[in-house]
N, C-alpha and C positions, 0 to 999 in steps of 0.2 A: 562718427563714420560718415564720410561724404558720399555723394552719388545716390543712385536709386536702382532698385531691381527692376528689370524688364521695362525698357523703353522701346517697344517693338516698332519696327518699320512697318509701314502700310503694305499689306499683301494684296496685290491687285490681280484681277482675272482677265483684264482686257489684253488684246494683242499688242505686241510691241511694234511701234511704227518706225522709230529711228533712234538708235543709241550709239554713241561712240564707245570705243574700248577694244580690248584684245579678246582673245579666245578664252572667256571665263566659263568655267564649268561648275555648276552647283549640284550638290547632292550626289555623291558617289555612294550613297547608302542604298537601301533597297528601293528599286524603282519599279514602275509598272506602266500599263498602257495609259495614254492620255485620255481625258474624259471625252474628247471628240477627235476625229481623225485629223492629223496634222497634214500640212502640205509637205510632200516628200522632198528630200534633197536629191536632185537628179544626179545619177552617176556621171563621173567624168567620161567624156566621149572616148569610146574605144576600150574602156576598161572592163575587164572580166569581173572585177570585184571593186570594192570601194578603194579609192586612192586617198592620198594625204589631203588633197583639196576637198574631197567629200567630207572627210572626218573633221577637218578644220572648220568647214561651214556648219556642221552639226554642233560642234562645241561652241562656236561663236554665237550661234542662234540661242542656244541654251544659256550661255553666259550673259548675253545682252538682256535676256528676260529676267534673270536673277538679279542683275545689276539694278533693275527698276522694280524688283519685288513682284514680278508677274509670274506667279507659281504655275498657273495653267499653261502659259506659253513655254515655260522652262521644261515642263513635262511632256510637251507635245513632240519633242524630238526623240523620245525614248519609247522602247517597246519591250517592257519587262515580261509581258505574256500572261498576266493573271490579274483579275479584278482586285484581289487583296493587295497585290503589289502596287496597283494604282493608288490605293489609299495610303500605303506606306510611303510611296514616293512623295505624294503631296504633303504628308505629315513632316517628312524629313526636310523637304524644301522650305515649307512654312516655318519650321523651327529654326533652320539655318538663317533665314531672313530676319526672324525676330531676335535671334542671338546677335545680330549685327554683322552678317556676312557682307564683306566689302568686295572681295575678289576671290575667285576660284578659277585658276587658269591651268591649262594643260600645254606643256611643251611636248609636242609629239616626237617620239623617237623612232617609232616603227609602225607601219600599217601593212600587215601581211597575214595571209591565211584567214581572212575574215575577222581579224582582231586588231585593235589599236593598243599601243603601249606608249607610255610617256611619263613625264614628271608632273605631278600635281602641285599647284601652288595655291595656298589658301590663306586668306587674311580676314579677321573679323575686326570690327571697330574696337580700338584700344590696343591693337597690336601694331608695333612699329615696322615689322617686316613680315613678308609672306613666309609661311611655314611650308617646307617642301615635303612631299611624300610620293607615293606611287600611284599611277593611274593605269587601269586596264579595262577594256570593254570589248565584248563581241559586237559585231556589226551585222545587222540582219536586214535582208531586203524587205521593202514595204512600199506598195503602190508605185513601183517603178523607181524607187529611190532607196535610201538607207535610213536606218534608225539605230540608236545606241541601245544595246541590251544591258541594262544595269538592273540590279547590282552585279558586282564582279569581285571575287575574292582577291584579285590583284590590287584593288584599290585600298589605299591607307584609310582606315576608319577615322571618322570625324566625330566630335562630341554628339552631334545631332543624329548620327547613325545609331546611337545607343538608346535614344529616347528623347524626352522633353529636356529643354535647356532654358535656364533663366540667367540673364546677363545682368551684371552689376558693374558699371564703369566707375573707376576711382583713379586718383593720381597714380601713375605708374603702370596702368594697364586696365585690364578687365578681369572679372571673375565669372566663370561659366559654371553654374551648378547643374549637374546632370541627374535626372531621375529616369532610370532605365524603363523601357516599355515593359509592362507587366507588373511594375511596382504598384503598391496600393496607392490609389489616387492618380496614377499616371495613365496616359493613353495606352490602350492595349488590354488584353485579357489574360487571365491565368496567373500563375505564380512565377516569379522570376527565379530561375535556377533552383527550383524546388524549395524556396524559402517561403514560409508561411506569411500570411498577411500581417500578423502582429510584428514579426521580425522585420518585414519590409518597412512597416511604418516606423519602427525604431531606427532602422538604417537610414531612412529618408530624413528623419528629424536630425539624426547625428550629422549627416552630410550637410544639411542646411546650417547647422551650428558651425561646422568647420568652414563652410563657405563665407559666413558672416565674419568669422575671425580672420580669414585670409584677406577679405576685403578691407578690414580694419588695419591689418598688418602690412599690406602691400605697399602703400606709399612710403612708410618708414624703411622697409626692407630695400626698396628700390633706391632710396637715398643713401643707405649704407653701402650698397654695391657701387653706386656712382662715386662715392667718396674714396673707395679703395681702388676701383678699376680705372676711373677717369673716363675720358671720351670713348665713344664707340658703342655704348650700349644702345640697343634699339629704343625708339621713343616709348614703347610700352610692351608689356608681356601679358598674354592670356594665361590665367591660372584656372585649370579645369578641375573641379572637385567632383569625384565620383564616389558612390557609396562604399565600394569594396575594392580589394586588389584584383578581383576578377575583371572589373571594368578597366582598371589600370593596365592589366595585362593586354587587353584587347587594343587599347589606344596606343600602347607602347610596343606592341608586337613581341611580347615576352611570353615565355612559358609560365604556367601557374606557379611552379616552385620558385622560380626566380622572382616573379612579381610579389609573391607572398613575403619576401624578405625586405621589401622596400616600402617606405612611407610615401615617397614621392619620386618622380622621375622627370627629366627634361626630354621632350620628344621632338623629332624633326630631323630630316635627313640633311647631312652636310653637303651643300652644293651652292654654287654661286648663282645669283639671280642675274637679270639682264644688265644691271648696273655694275656687275663684277664683284659686288660685295656678297658675303655669305647670306644664306637664307636665315630666317628667324627660328626661334625655339619656343615651344609651348610647354608649360609646366602642368603636370598632372599630380593631384594629391588624392591619396586613398583615405577616405574619411574614417574607415574602420581602424586604421593604424594611427592616423594623425590625432584622432580623438583621445588616444591613450597618452599622448605627449603632454608635458607641462606647457604652460603658455610660452615659457622661454624656449622650450624644445620646438614648438610649432613655428615660432618666429625664426629660429635658426634653420629649420628645415626649409622654409620658404626662401630665406636669404641664400642658402646653399644652392638651390635650384636657379635662382635669379643670377647668381654668379656664373653658372654654366651658360645661361642665356647670353650674358654679357661677353664672356670670353669667346664663345663660339661665333658671336656676331662679328668679331674682328679676325677670326682665324682664317688665314689664307694658305698656310703650309699644308701640303698634301701628303698622304701616306707614301712610303717608299715603294719600290717595285715589288717587294715581298709583302706589302700590306702593313708594314710596321708604322705605327702612329708616330707623327713627328714630335708629339709631346707625351712623355710617360704619363700613364693614368694616375700614378701616385701624386704627380704635381697638380693635375687638374682637380682631382678629388680633394687632395690635401689643401690646396689653395681655397677651394670653395668652403671647406670646413673652417679654415683659418679666418676668413672674412666673416663667416656666419657666427663664429664663437668668440670673437674678440671682446664683445661686451657682455658675455655671459658671466654671471656670478656663480660659477660652478668650478670646484677644484679641478685643476688639470689632471691630477692623478685619477680622478673619477672618470673623466672623459676618456682617458687613455687606458682604463682598467683592463680591457682585453689584451692589449699589448704587454702591459706590465705583468699581468698574470702569466702570460706565455713565457716571458723572459725569466720570471721567478721559477718557472717550471723547467728551465734549462735551455730554452730556445735562444738563438742568437738573433738580435734584431737585424733585419735586412730590408731594404726598400722593396715594397710589394711589386710583383710582376703584374703586367696588364691583366692577365687572365685571372688573377686573384680577386678582382672586382666583379667577376662573373660568378663567383661562388655564392654560397649561402651559409647561414649559421655562423659558427665561431670563426671560420676562415675569413668570411667577409668582414666581421667585426674587427679582427686583428689587422686586416688590410687597411681599413679606414683609419684605425687608431694609429698605425704606423705612418700612413700618409699625412695625417694631421700633425703629428708630432715632428715629422721630418721637415715639413714646410714651416711650422711654427718655430722650430729650432733655428732654421735659416733666417727667419724674420727677426728673431730675437738678436741674432748676431749682426745682421746687416740692415734690418728695417723692412717693414712691409712694402714700401715703394720699391725696394730692390728686388724682392721676390716677385712683385707685379711686373717689373721690367724683365725678369728672367722668363716668366710665362709668356709675356708679349713677344719676346725675342724668338722663343722656340715655336710659337704658334703663327708667326709671320713668315711668309715665303722668303727665301734668301734674296730673290730678285726685287722684293718690295722692302728690303731693309732689315729682314730678320737675320738670325744667326746664319753664318755661312753653311752651305751644303756640305754634309759629311755624314758618315754613319752615325746613328743616333747617340751612341755613347760618347763619341768624340765631339759631336755638336753640343751635347749637354755640358760636357766639361768646359768647352770654350765659352758657352753662354754663362755658366756659373762664374768663371773668372771675370767676365766682362761686367756682369750685373751684381754679383755678390762679393767680388774681390777675393774669392777663394775657389780652388779647384773642387771638382766633384768629390774626390777622395777626402778632402778636408771637411767638406760639408757633412759627409757621412760620419766622419770621425767625431765631430762635435755633437752630432745627433745621438750617436751611440753612448757618448759620455753623459748626455742629458738623461737618456733612458736609464742607464745604469745607476744614475743618482736618484731615480724615482721622480724626476721632474721637479725636484726640490727648488724652490725659489721662483717657479713659474707663476704662482698665484692662480687666478681664475682662468 
């Protein structure tokens, strides 16, 4: 395994004199009063409250400080309001810098009612693209000016908001190992989520093992994705390893029930960055679930999520007026599984067991609806099995490059060369004919025949 854990940037305490760059914001985690009174940002002339210019200056000052790892100066523009918050802000900022924070920018969307709202853009060393999320903060008067009141629940949580982070750079990206505050041996006191010290220690050790395996697997998994998807994948992806699905739920913004059904998830809001290309994606692995997988299963899980990172990095088609996705989820999920499982030495009938059992029980195979992938338990298992077999059936008939072309066509905006604009069903049929040489009805017919035959002849 190449690379090394924890090559921290120097964390300085001196004031920033001059730094170039945009409005970078660091640490949307728990913040607190600075260790010494900062110079206030004077309000815009004639303004009853803070204006966009005021907030932009605050964010730029904080961002410039974080860009040179000056944690004290970064905290000086914040007013969280408690001594304990001051320590937590410094911890989160210090951890972010040591994890390789490169940029954290806010595109302001609204400043009103004493609050700022916008899009958060974060990148750590090893990530090829900034990952987008939400930003929100109250603005409080201080010494004739304004200060950011952080933390704020509107902010998208970052790995360092959860606790300590250790970084490991490898080919293909970086692995960030998170040890939540309160865990045995981590900064903070008390038990995490009511878990005893012995169980915390076991979970922490388990997470470290999963992180080391992910670091070993990441270069090969990234190469497999590149071989299938081709150009367009970001230069690197951050893989965040957390001890349990509880932390995965927080980073992904999911409910506990939904998160408990997942081994991993790709996080990041779909939006275009300043260059017009889509924002990046970060992968989160839940160690308590990934540790139960076989080595082949862990590799496939990581590869699956990296496929999502690659496909979303080139997706320019936008949802329809009614919110309908331009690409059916069975195609995005099935393609990710198809690429991830192509080299697995596992019988196809075993991988598709939930679907085959449902069909044996009298169910008629049908392409999963988008909402089926938001379910849990057997419903979710059948949806994934149906998606994988549907995409793999198409690939067996027309080849993986043809299925790749189908997904690229549907995920690309019509004005940028994607499938022509039309209702989703019509657009899918036209794209199937162009990429696969068969209409959507014929693709389904072949797939149902494969399923009815028990996937005989599919091999692994």
